[in-house]
C-alpha positions in Angstrom: -8.3 11.9 -9.1 -6.5 9.7 -11.6 -8.3 7.0 -13.5 -5.9 4.2 -14.4 -5.5 3.5 -18.1 -7.0 6.8 -19.3 -3.8 8.6 -20.3 -0.1 8.4 -19.7 1.2 9.5 -16.4 3.9 12.1 -16.3 7.3 11.6 -14.5 6.2 13.2 -11.3 2.9 11.3 -11.2 4.8 8.0 -11.9 7.0 8.7 -8.9 3.9 9.3 -6.7 2.4 6.0 -7.8 5.7 4.2 -7.2 5.9 5.6 -3.7 2.3 4.7 -3.0 2.8 1.2 -4.1 5.8 1.0 -1.6 3.7 2.4 1.3 0.4 0.5 0.8 1.7 -2.9 2.0 3.1 -1.3 5.2 -0.3 0.2 5.9 -2.1 -3.0 5.2 0.3 -4.9 7.5 -0.2 -2.4 10.2 -3.9 -2.6 10.0 -4.0 -6.4 10.0 -1.3 -7.2 12.5 -0.8 -4.2 14.7 -4.3 -3.1 15.7 -4.8 -0.1 13.3 -8.0 -1.6 11.9 -9.9 0.0 14.8 -9.2 3.1 16.7 -10.2 3.0 20.4 -9.2 6.6 21.1 -11.7 9.5 20.9 -11.9 12.1 18.1 -9.4 13.5 15.7 -6.7 13.8 18.4 -7.2 10.1 19.1 -6.8 9.3 15.5 -3.5 11.2 15.4 -2.2 9.6 18.6 -3.1 6.1 17.3 -1.3 6.7 14.0 1.7 8.1 15.8 2.0 5.2 18.3 1.5 2.7 15.5 4.3 4.3 13.5 6.6 4.3 16.6 5.9 0.6 17.2 6.6 -0.2 13.5 9.9 1.8 13.7 10.9 0.2 17.0 10.3 -3.3 15.5 12.4 -2.4 12.5 15.2 -1.2 14.7 15.0 -4.4 16.8 15.3 -6.5 13.7 18.3 -4.5 12.5 20.2 -4.8 15.8 19.5 -8.4 16.3 20.4 -9.4 12.8 23.5 -7.3 12.5 26.8 -8.8 13.5 28.9 -6.7 15.8 31.8 -5.1 13.9 33.7 -4.1 17.1 34.4 -6.4 19.9 33.0 -5.4 23.3 35.4 -3.7 25.7 36.5 -6.0 28.5 36.4 -4.4 31.9 
């Protein structure tokens, strides 16, 4: 456990903190907007399934945004 402000963080620890600060907003957004605040599936397997499906939904939404915002670089083939 690391108590903030107690001592200087090393390089590796700084990288972990930086990564955590990048991931936390995604988790909060998933909990608030995508139904991860409550798990309706039973047991530890249900927890894993819920997290996996939530991550899949997040990634699919990300792909959808990418493909709808990208302009096509190649003209579609006419048949």
